[in-house]
N, C-alpha and C positions, 0 to 999 in steps of 0.2 A: 504494500500500500504506500502511496506517495506520502511523504512526511508533511507536505504542505496542505493536506486535506484532513479535516476533522474526522476523528474516528467514529464509526457507526455506533449508535446506541440503541438498545432495545427500548420499548416503551417503559418497562419497569426501571431501566437504568435512567431514563429521562426523569421519571418521578423521583428517583433517588437524588439526582442532581439538584432538582428544585427544592426538595426537602433539606438537602445539605446546605443550601443557601438561605434557609430560614423560612420557607413557605410551608404553611400548614396545608398538606395535601388531602386531608380528610380520608375518606375510604379509598384505598389504593386501587381497588378493582374499578371503581367509578372513574378515578383519575386516568387509569390506563385506557379505559373505554373512550374517554374524551379525547385523549391524544391520538387514538386510532382514527377518529373522525375529523379532528382539527389538527393540522400540522403544528408541531412544536414551535417553529419559527413564525408562523402566523399568530399564534397566541403570545409570542414574546413581545409583540407590540402592545399588548394589553396588560402585561405585567411590568412593562417598562416604568410607569409612574410609581410602582411599588418599590423599585430599587433605590437604595440609599443614595441621596444626593450629597456629594462633597464638592469641594472647590474645583477639583479636576474633572468633574463630570459624575456619571452614575457608576456606583459600584455594582458588582454582581450580587452581593448579599441584599436581602430584602428587609424592609422595615419590620419591626415586631408587629404582629397582628395581621400580616399578609396571609390571605387564604386563597387557595386555588379556586374555590367556588366563587369568590368575588371576581377573580379574573375571568372566569367563564361567564359570569353574569354580565360583565361589561362587553364581552365578545357577543353574547346573544342580543344585548341591547343594541349594539352597533349594527348587527344584521337587520334588526327591525328598523333602525334609523335609516340605513341605506335604502331599504325597500320603500319606506314611506317618502323619503326625499325624492327618489326616482319617480314615484307615482305622482307626487305633488308638482314636480317639474314638467311632466308630460303635457298637461293642458296649457301651461304657460308657453312652452315651446311651440305647440300647435297653433296657438293664437298669434304668436309673433310670425310664424310661417305664413299664416293666412293674411295678416295685415301687410307684410312686406310684399308678398306676391301680388296682392290686389293693387297696392299703390304703384309698384313698378309697372304693372300691366296697363295703367293709365297712360304711360309714356309710349309703350309699344309692347305687344304681346311677347316679342322675342328680344326685349331690351337687354337681357342678360347675355345674349350672344353678340351684341354690338357694343364694343367697348366705347365707341364714340358717343353713345347715348347715355352712358353712365357718368358718374361723378369724376372729379379730377383724381381721386385716389386710385381709381382703376387704371389710370394711365401713368402711374408712378412705379418705377421698378418692375419686377417680374411677377408680382403677386397675382395679377389677373391671369397671366398666361399659365401659371401653375394651377390656378383655380379652374380655368376652363378645361385644362387637360384632365384634372380629377373629375370634373363634372361629366365629361364625355366617357370616361372609364365607368363611372357609376351608371350612366345611362345605358351603356352597352351591356352591362352585366345585370341590369335590373330585370326582374321577372314580373313586375307589376302589370296588370292587365291594361291599365289606362295608358301605359307607355306603348304597348303593342298596338292599341287602338290608334294613337297619334302617329305611330310609325306607318301604319297601313294607310291612314287617311291623309296625313299631312307630311309624309316623308321624314318623320322623326324629329321635326322641329317642335319641341315641346314648349308651350307657352310658359311664361315665367310663373304664373300662379299654379301650374302643375309641377314645374321644375323644382320649386321650393319644397315639394313633398318628398323628394328623393335625396335631398341634401342632409348630411349630418350636421350637428349643431355648429361645429367649427366652420364648415363651408357656408352655412347660413349666416354666421357672424361676419365672414369675409364679404358675402354678398351685400349685407347691410352696410358695411363700410364702403363698398363700391357704389352704392346708390347715390343719386344726386341728393344734395342737402335737403331740398324740400320734401323728398320722400322720407328721408331719415327723420325729419322733424315731425311729420304726421304720425309715423309709427311710435316715436318716442313720446309724443304728447298723449297718445292713447295709453301709454304706460305711466304717465305722470312724471316723465323725466325729460331732460334735454338729450339731444343726439349724442354728445360725448359721454354723458352719464350712462345712457342705455348701452353704448358700445362697451364700456368698462364692465357693466353688469352682465352682458352676454358672454364676455370673455371669462369672467369669474364663474358664472354658472356652467359654462362649458367644462371647466376643470372639475367643478363639483360633480357634474353628471358623469364625467369619466371616472372619478373616484368610485362612485356608486356602481357603475357598469363593470368595473374591474375588481370589485370586492375589496377595495382599499379601506384602510382604517379611517373612519370619519369623525368619531365623536370628539377626539382631542387633537385633531389635525390643525396645524397652522397653515392657512391657505396663502398661496403666493400672490394672489391678486386681491387688493382691497378696492372696493367699489368707490367711484366718485359719487358723492352724496349731494342731493339737492340742497339749495341754500336754506338755512334755518328760517322757518316761518311758512314755507310752502306746504309742507306736509307735517302737521303737528304730531300725528300718530307715529311718524318715523323719527321726528326730533327727540321724542322722549325715550327712545330705545338707547340705553346706555350700555355699550358693549365694545369689545375689540372687534372691528369688522373683518379682521383676518381670521378670527376664530369661527368655528362652525355655527354657533348661534347667530352671529352676524350674517353669515351667508344664507342661513335658513330664513332670516328676516327679509332678505331680498325676495325670496319666493313668496312669503306671506304678503308682502307689499304688492308684487306684480299680480298675484292671484286676486287680490282685492280690487286693484285698479282695472284689471282686464275683465273681472267678473267671471272667472273660470275656476274650476277645481273645487276641492274640499278643504277649506281653510281650517277645519278642525282636526285634520289628519296629523299634522306635525305637532301641534300642542298635545295631542293624545299620546304620541310616542314619547315626547319629552317628559311627560308625567309618569312614564313607566321606567325612568332612569332608576337603576337599582340603588338601594341604600348601602353605600360603601364608604366607610368612615375615611379611609385614606385617599379616596378619589371622589370628591363631590362633583355635582353637576356643573359647578363653577369652572371645571377644567374645559368645558365647552364654550366658555365665555357667557354663560347664562347669568344674568344679573339677578339680584334678590327681587322678589315680587314681580317676576317677569310677566306674569299673566295679568297683573293689576296696573302696570304702568302704560300699556299701549293696547288700543283696540285691535291691533294687528294680531295679538296673541291671546285674545280672549277665548 
């Protein structure tokens, strides 16, 4: 065996390692069964905050009182949170698709295929050429019936209000950026935002969606994109939310806000999941950026 590869460990040995570092493993058979269904290294992200913090970083040993069942409870909560977040994002995404496709269609049914009809951003650098290549690949590989219909009747020139339905969120965000400013403004106004603000929100929510889609850890993640917020006074229900917008609660608040302004989705879904956060003394819900009395301070979270 190569010396630069960690040695293989059985499930029982993995339990022993964690116990040796100070984690209360509870029933060993249950712990082994859990490690059979959830990879040791996937769970390691959930016991990370239980590791002792020193000036040089995290030690391998755990704080006194660390229990394996609490780690699993956080893992199970995170699975619920990802599922609910993905479900809450879907109607927001569909609404933005519909709005953007409709407003671009006012210019020309195939405006997305004519860079000269789009905004100035589409003619800067090579982003549009990469976007159109990706769009054509997606179009060629799609099995949607409406695409086959347009191919037979119109020679495959899909109108923009149909084209938006086959774009992933990242490509949709690029198309929004390529749109003329007056189109961006109409879509953003429907969301209660300015065009630059909506652009930053779409980028942030794209990363959030990708985290959910790829089973990434969500509850205590620090997100790389912080949204541009409206000026104070425009949206009092958003102003009163006191949080770190790079934390997950801040990102979820974006979904609540857009769901409310667009009139879509189930705004009770995310609050219900947050209320199911497990009681874990060493890792409170504040690790998500959730403020005290979060359901009382803003109507977005009632």
